[in-house]
N, C-alpha and C positions, 0 to 999 in steps of 0.2 A: 261799124262803132254806133254806140247808141247818143243821139243828143240830148246833152244835159235837161234842154228847155224843153224836151219831151216828157220826161221821165226825172219823176220826184218819188221821194221816199221818206215814208215817217215812222216810225218804230216807239208804238206806245208801251211797250212790255219791256219791263227790269230783264238783267241777265240772267237774274234766279229764279223767273218768272215760271218755265218749264219745271225748275228742279222741286219748286216751293208747290206749286200745283199737282205734280205728280205724286208727290212725299203725300199732299195731306188726303188724297182720293186714296189711295191704296190703302191708307192707316183706317180712312174710316169706313171706305168700302168692303175691306174685309174683316171687317168688324161686325156688319151687319146679318140678318138673316132673313134672307138667304142673302148672301157675299154677292156683292154688286158694283163694278165699276165703270168707269165712259171707257165709249169706244176710240174715244181722240188718242189712246197712248198705243193704238196698231201704227201709227203713223209715222215711222221714222223712214227713212227710204226705202228698205225692202218693204215695207209694210203697204207703202205707198204703189210699187211695183206688185206688189201681190192681190192690192185693190184694183188697179188698173186689171189684170188678167182677170178677176173676177168679171167686170163690167163686158168682157168679150164674151161671156162665156154662155152657151144655149139656155140656160138654164136660168138664165138673167136677163130677163127683157127690159128694168128698169131702164137704165143708158140707153139704149137703143130706141125704147118707145120718147123719151123725153127728146130725144136727138128727134125724131120725126115728127113729134108736135112744134118744133121749134123750125122745123125747115118749113113746116105746113103755112106757120102763123105771124113770123119774125117780123113781116112785113106789116102784119093787122096790127101787131104792138108794137111797132115804129108810128104806124098813124096814128091811134088811138092815145099813145102818151107824149108824141111829141119831144120825146126827152132828146135833151142835149148834154146829160151828165148821167152815166149808167155807173152805180156801186155794184159790186157783186160780194156777197159774203160767203165765206166759204171758197174763195174761188180757184185754188190750186193750179191747174194748168190752163184755166181759161179756155177750153179746146170749145166746147159747147156755146160758149160766149162770142164766138167770131161771129157766127149767124146773126146775133142780135147786132154785135157792132156792125157788119155791114148793112143789116137792112137799115140803124140809124142813119148811115153814113158817117166814115170814119172820121174824116176831117175836119179838125176843129172840136170833137166827141171830147170829152173829159170822161177818162174811165178810170174806177177808185177799185182796185183789186183789195180786199182783206181777207187775211190770213193770217195763223200765227206762225208758219212758217218762211221765214225771211228766202231760203235756198228758191222755192217756189213761187214766191213773190216775184224775184230778181229775173228769174229764168224766164217766167211769161211775160213779164212786162217788158224783157229786153226784145223777146221773138215780136209781141205785137208792136212797137213802137219802129221796127225793122218789117214789119210786114205790113202798117198802115203808117201812110206817111200824112202827118198830119193829124196823127189823133195826141190826145195828151193823157197820158197815164201819170195816177200818183199813187202809187201802192203804199197800203197801210197794213204795217202788222199790230195786227188786235185782236183781243179774244172775243170775238161777237158774242157767246156767251156772258158775257158783263155789260152792262152799262155802255152802250156805245157810245163815242160821238165822232160823226162823221164831218168832214169839211163840207162848208155850204157853199152849193153851186152859186154862182156870180148872177147877182141881179136875180130876178124870179124866173132863171133858165129851170125849166123842167127837168128833174130827175126823176131816172128808174131805177129800183131794189132790188136786184136778183139777189133770189135765194131758190138755187136750181136742188136736182140732185135727191131731192124725198130728204136732206138733209133736217127738215124738221120735224121727221119721225126720228129719230133722235135724241128729241126731246121728251119725257113721259108729260103726261094731259097735266097733271098741277103745275110744270115748267114752262108748259106750251103759252099759256095764256098770259102769262108777265113777259115774254120774251117778245112774242106780238104785240102788246100794249107798248113796249120797249119802241117796238120798230113805228108805233103809230105817233109814238109823241116825237118824233125826229123829222116826220112826213109833214110837209105843208101841204097845202088845195092843191096846186098842179104837180106833184108827185105822184107816182105810182109803185104798186110793190108787185113783182111776179113771183110765185112760188110753185113748184114741182112739187106731186104728191105721189106716192103709192097709193093704190087703190086694194081695198079687198078684194078678193079673189077665189078662186077654188085651194082650197087648205094644200093640196098635194104640192102643186103649183108655187103656193110664197114659199113652203119647205124646203121645196129643192132647191130655189134661188139663195136657199143660205146654208144646203151641205151638197153640193156639188158631185156630179159622179167621176170627177175627177178629183177632189181631194181638195182643191186651192182652198176654198173657205174652210176647211179644218187647219191646213198650213196658216192660214191666214189667223184665223182665230188661237193655235196654240204660237205664233208669233207674239204674243200678247207677252210670252212666259220667256221669252228672251228678251224682250225690252228692259222687263223687269230683272233677270238677271243680270245683264249689263250696266244698268242706270241705279240700282238697287243693291245690287250686291248680292243677291238674290240666289237659290240653289233649287229654282222651281226643273223638274225633269219633265218636259213634255208628253215624253213616252208614257208617264204617269195616270195622264189626261185624254179622254174623249173629246170629241168638238159634237156637240147635237145643237139641232136647232130643235126649237117649241112654239108653238101657238096659242099664244097666252088669250083665247077667245074672250075673256072678259074685259082685258083690256085692248085688243085688237092690234095685240104686240107680236112679231116676233121676234124670239129671245134667241142670241144664240148664248150657248153654256158651254162650259168646260166641267166634265164631269168627272171625280176624283175614281181611278179605277183600283185604290188602294187605300188603307188608313193611313194617313201620312202627315208630317210637320215638316212645312218648309219655314225656313232661316231668311230673313230679308232684313239682313245685316246692317244698311243705312238706316235702316228704321228702329234698330233692337228691338224685332218682334219676330217672333215665332207664331208662325199661324195652323193649327188642327183642321184637318180635312177629312171626313168620317168615309169611308168606304160609299161609295157611288154619290155623295152629296156635290151641288152644283152650283156651277161658280157664275153670272148671268155679266156677260161681257160685253154685251151688244143688245142693245132693245131698242126694235125698229118699225114705230105705228105704221100702221096702213088705215087710211082713211075711205069714208064715203064721201061722196060729191056734197051731200047734204049738210054732213055734219064736218066737212073742213071749211061749209060758207057760214055754219053756225057759228065756228071757233071765231075765224076770224070778224066775223058780226061783234062776237061778244067783244073782239079786242079794239070795237071801234073802226073796223076797216069795211068799206061794201064793195061785192063784188062787182066789176065791170065788165068781166067777161070770163068763162070757163071753157076751157077745150079738154076732151079726154079721149083718150085711144081705149075704146071700150074693149077690144080685143087683148092690150098689153095688160090692161087695167091701171092708166098712168093719166094725171090730169094737168095743167098749169092752169092757173089762177090769175088773175090781174085784178087788182084791188087800188081801191085808193081811200083816203082818209074820210073816215065820214062827216 
């Protein structure tokens, strides 16, 4: 049984938040040229399971590289930050976060996981409270892509804000700057920000990570169509689209795309909308930025954040950056 003194929960999202946001993004995104929608709609229960499978694929080194860096440097992170409050954006299952929790010392540590999924928050928080007696968990259901209000740590308690998994790469460059500035605005001088970032590497290696030999990524990409069929009463036929991955060298993005195999018109009844796809037309379903270490530090600096320490796995092409407010 979870001790209610050790676990609190705040929901900042209305019951209609998901439905409204989905409708707006799909209506606007499918009217663009090229068609472009946000990747967050993949992540219902089955989509999240598929992504967990992707993280274990031999072609996808990101998850293992970040885990390895945290195993090597969690103690150093704890020493440098002195944090007694840990906030994680997009916490999900909080698996890798345990390394940081253990390095910081769980007894009396305040952990604030932030996610849009109430189920993921409850499941992970309950497990953490049971696994780490003395930890204080306050789960926050919120959309961290919107202006974020976090609970203030008591007194001058140092806080570490973690944003792992290279999720920063899901923001296109014009959005990343304001997002990082927003984080900077809520940080105090004693706070630190820890970011995981996937680095530019061999093009074939990057493309394979988003188009694996077992077809899991393809299933994940096409799963979006099932989500839209269910949530918006659409009539997408997954067999009429091919999954492709493309390296956009100009923007340093890997893009997952659905390519129409036929000329077709799809009905989305909840939006009273019919969407035309030409033969071979591509729909960008996810855009994942890849960074250089210099470029990442420059973006942080432009947002008012100073790099305190950078650790990288050059073999796997991944970096962890610990930054402070300038």
